[in-house]
C-alpha positions in Angstrom: 16.1 13.0 -24.2 12.5 13.4 -24.3 11.5 16.2 -20.9 8.0 16.4 -20.4 7.0 19.6 -17.7 3.8 20.2 -17.3 0.9 19.2 -14.9 -0.4 15.8 -16.6 -0.3 13.9 -19.4 -3.5 13.2 -21.4 -2.4 11.5 -24.6 1.3 9.8 -25.6 1.0 11.1 -28.6 1.9 14.4 -28.0 5.2 13.7 -26.5 7.0 10.8 -27.7 7.5 10.1 -31.4 6.5 7.1 -33.4 9.3 5.9 -33.5 9.4 4.6 -30.0 6.1 2.9 -30.3 6.5 -0.8 -29.1 9.9 0.0 -27.3 10.9 -0.2 -23.6 11.1 3.1 -21.7 11.6 4.3 -18.6 10.3 7.4 -16.6 13.1 9.2 -14.3 13.6 12.4 -12.5 16.9 13.8 -12.6 19.2 15.8 -10.9 17.1 14.4 -7.3 18.7 17.5 -5.2 16.4 19.7 -6.1 13.7 17.6 -4.4 15.4 16.0 -1.3 12.4 17.6 1.3 9.7 15.4 -1.2 12.1 12.2 -1.5 12.1 12.5 2.3 8.9 12.8 2.7 8.1 9.5 0.0 10.2 7.4 2.3 13.8 7.0 0.7 17.0 7.6 3.1 18.9 10.6 3.5 21.4 10.3 2.5 20.2 7.6 -0.7 20.9 4.5 -1.1 21.3 3.2 -4.5 18.9 0.8 -4.9 16.2 1.7 -2.1 12.8 1.4 -4.4 9.3 2.1 -2.8 5.5 2.6 -3.4 4.6 6.8 -3.2 1.9 7.2 -0.3 -1.5 7.9 -2.0 -1.9 11.2 0.5 0.0 13.1 -2.5 -2.4 12.5 -5.0 -5.4 10.7 -7.3 -2.3 9.4 -9.5 -0.7 8.4 -6.5 -4.0 7.4 -4.3 -4.7 5.3 -7.6 -1.1 3.4 -7.7 -1.1 2.2 -4.6 -4.3 1.6 -3.5 -6.7 0.7 -7.4 -10.2 1.5 -7.9 -13.2 0.2 -8.6 -15.8 0.8 -11.0 -19.2 0.5 -9.9 -21.8 -2.4 -11.7 -25.1 -0.4 -11.5 -26.1 -3.8 -13.7 -25.8 -6.0 -10.8 -28.7 -6.7 -7.8 -26.7 -4.5 -4.3 -24.3 -6.0 -2.1 -24.3 -6.5 1.4 -21.7 -5.3 3.6 -20.2 -4.5 7.2 -19.1 -0.9 8.3 -17.3 -2.4 11.9 -17.3 1.5 14.4 -16.6 1.7 18.4 -20.2 2.7 20.2 -19.8 3.7 23.6 -23.0 3.5 25.8 -25.1 3.2 29.3 -25.7 -0.2 30.7 -27.7 -0.4 33.7 -26.0 -2.7 36.3 -28.2 -2.7 39.2 -29.3 0.4 40.7 -26.3 2.3 38.6 -25.4 2.3 35.6 -21.9 1.4 34.0 -20.4 2.9 30.6 -19.6 0.3 28.2 -17.8 -0.2 24.9 -18.0 -2.3 21.9 -16.9 -3.0 18.1 -20.2 -3.0 16.8 -21.3 -3.7 12.8 -23.5 -1.5 11.0 -24.9 -3.2 7.8 -25.8 -1.7 4.3 -25.6 -2.5 0.7 -23.9 -0.7 -2.2 -23.4 -2.2 -5.3 -21.5 -4.5 -6.4 -18.2 -3.4 -7.6 -15.6 -4.7 -10.1 -12.1 -3.7 -8.4 -9.1 -2.0 -10.8 -5.6 -3.6 -9.3 -3.5 -1.4 -7.9 -0.6 -0.3 -11.2 1.5 -0.5 -7.5 4.7 1.7 -9.1 8.4 1.8 -7.2 10.1 4.4 -7.3 13.7 3.4 -7.2 17.2 5.5 -6.2 19.6 4.0 -9.8 22.9 5.7 -11.3 23.0 7.0 -15.2 26.4 8.4 -15.9 27.6 8.2 -12.1 24.7 11.0 -11.5 22.1 9.5 -8.6 18.5 9.4 -10.6 15.2 8.5 -9.6 13.2 5.8 -11.9 11.1 2.9 -12.3 11.4 0.1 -13.9 11.0 0.0 -18.2 7.1 -0.1 -19.2 6.5 -0.8 -22.9 5.0 2.1 -24.9 2.3 0.0 -26.5 0.0 2.7 -28.6 -3.3 0.4 -28.4 -3.3 0.0 -24.4 -0.9 3.2 -23.4 -2.9 4.1 -20.2 0.2 2.2 -18.1 3.6 3.9 -19.4 0.8 7.4 -19.5 0.3 6.3 -15.5 3.7 6.2 -14.6 4.9 10.1 -16.2 1.4 10.9 -14.9 2.8 10.1 -11.6 6.4 11.3 -11.8 4.2 14.8 -12.5 2.3 14.8 -9.8 5.2 14.0 -7.8 7.9 16.0 -9.2 6.5 18.6 -11.7 8.5 17.0 -14.7 10.6 14.1 -15.9 12.2 12.6 -18.8 11.5 9.7 -21.1 14.2 7.4 -21.7 14.4 5.7 -24.8 16.1 1.5 -25.3 18.3 2.6 -28.2 20.9 4.7 -26.0 19.4 5.7 -22.3 17.7 3.4 -20.7 19.3 2.9 -17.3 20.2 -0.5 -15.7 18.4 -1.3 -12.9 20.8 -2.3 -9.2 19.4 -5.1 -7.0 16.2 -3.8 -5.4 16.3 -3.2 -1.8 13.0 -2.3 -0.7 12.0 0.2 2.3 8.2 -0.2 2.1 8.4 -1.6 5.9 9.7 -1.0 9.0 10.7 -4.4 10.6 11.2 -4.3 14.5 13.2 -6.4 16.1 12.2 -10.1 17.6 10.4 -10.0 20.3 7.1 -10.3 22.7 6.0 -6.6 22.7 3.2 -5.1 25.3 0.0 -3.6 23.8 0.9 -0.3 25.4 4.6 -0.8 23.2 2.5 -1.7 20.1 -0.5 0.4 20.2 1.5 4.0 19.9 3.1 2.8 16.6 -0.5 1.8 15.7 -1.9 4.7 15.9 0.4 6.8 14.0 0.2 4.4 11.0 -3.6 4.5 10.9 -4.0 8.6 11.5 -5.4 9.5 8.5 -7.8 6.9 8.9 -11.9 8.1 10.5 -11.8 8.0 14.2 -14.6 5.6 14.7 -13.3 3.1 12.1 -9.8 3.5 13.6 -10.9 2.2 17.4 -12.1 -0.7 15.2 -8.9 -1.5 13.5 -6.6 -1.0 16.7 -9.6 -3.6 18.4 -8.6 -5.6 15.9 -5.0 -5.1 15.8 -5.1 -5.2 20.1 -6.6 -9.2 19.8 -3.5 -10.1 16.8 -1.3 -8.9 19.4 -2.7 -10.6 22.8 -1.4 -13.9 20.3 2.0 -12.9 21.5 3.4 -13.0 17.7 7.0 -12.8 17.2 7.9 -9.2 15.4 5.5 -7.1 14.0 6.4 -4.1 10.4 4.8 -1.2 10.2 3.8 0.1 6.5 6.1 2.8 4.8 4.6 4.9 2.3 1.7 3.5 0.0 2.0 0.7 2.5 0.6 3.0 5.1 -2.4 1.4 6.9 -0.8 -2.2 6.5 0.1 -3.6 9.3 2.0 -7.6 9.9 2.3 -9.3 12.3 4.6 -12.6 12.6 4.4 -16.0 14.3 7.3 -18.4 12.7 6.7 -20.7 14.8 3.4 -21.1 13.4 4.3 -20.6 10.2 1.7 -18.1 10.1 1.8 -14.1 9.3 -0.8 -11.9 9.7 -1.5 -8.8 7.9 -4.2 -6.3 9.0 -5.7 -3.0 6.5 -6.7 0.2 7.3 -9.1 0.5 4.2 -12.7 0.3 4.6 -14.6 -3.2 4.0 -11.4 -4.9 3.7 -10.2 -8.2 5.5 -7.3 -9.5 7.7 -5.1 -11.6 5.1 -3.0 -14.9 6.6 0.0 -15.9 4.5 2.3 -19.3 5.2 5.4 -17.8 3.2 8.6 -16.2 4.4 8.3 -13.8 5.4 11.6 -12.1 4.6 10.3 -13.2 0.5 7.0 -11.9 1.2 7.9 -8.0 1.8 10.2 -7.9 -1.3 7.2 -8.0 -3.2 4.7 -5.3 -5.0 1.9 -4.9 -3.1 0.0 -6.0 -6.0 1.5 -9.0 -6.0 0.7 -10.1 -2.5 -2.9 -8.5 -3.0 -3.6 -9.7 -6.1 -1.8 -12.9 -6.9 -3.6 -15.0 -4.7 -0.5 -15.5 -2.1 -2.4 -15.4 1.5 -3.6 -18.6 2.4 -6.5 -17.1 4.0 -8.9 -14.1 3.9 -10.6 -13.2 7.4 -13.4 -10.4 6.2 -14.2 -8.1 8.4 -17.3 -9.4 9.9 -19.5 -10.1 12.4 -17.6 -13.6 13.2 -13.7 -12.1 12.7 -12.6 -12.4 16.4 -14.2 -16.3 15.9 -12.0 -17.1 12.6 -8.4 -15.0 14.0 -9.1 -17.5 16.9 -10.1 -20.8 15.6 -6.2 -20.1 13.3 -4.3 -20.7 17.1 -6.1 -22.9 18.0 -5.2 -25.7 15.6 
């Protein structure tokens, strides 16, 4: 059994024998009892449920952040692009002889280098069993000598989260994964939710966002909630900062994200199906029906969806 116990792996050749090249390997954590508090913080149920799968939050470090959110390369050889940064602004406005305080969302224009997005690997941790012992593992990854980064990323994810891991070879110790029970979303029962009940959950989900940007995001959420969704879902772990408002009678599901300069995604697929997909599958495989960029015309475009 191959055990890796260090802060970070920079080369697989120093840790894996050459006879494993081309084979599917799994990375796993044995004896998870020793990190119960960490697994609970990541989002797993207590006691554990076999088959639970969750995307770790980006808060644990650079590997977790890239795993959940992806990255980008700056394209400095191309012209800069124009974007908008939304934030809340409060000022005094004359009203007759008096002044009143006015608060509104403004969009600040700026330029930046164009970016080539690097999709998030979205590796999920899974509670599984090996020889009747509970372990934490992932899907199998091929050890490709020419493209070692996918397997190296999984190993480094485990090292960042737990400090050690084992690599199980296909010949003798592959783990048979049970049917996954995703816990990336906290679903709220169907029924109308007044904004004063929804807002506390929204604010908690976006507590890591800078105050001014958070105010603009919450303003967008309130606008969507005014359309009286039948249900809403809050993202957990690596999906933290994602909120879905469901309008099944319209066959429409609106997903909002905390990431600056992102967009609102509109889906027309069954939410039960979407909630079982990975983040990469949802955002990178064009499963959405429409994408509404956060811009000065955002509210007008959202309203038009409900005028049809």
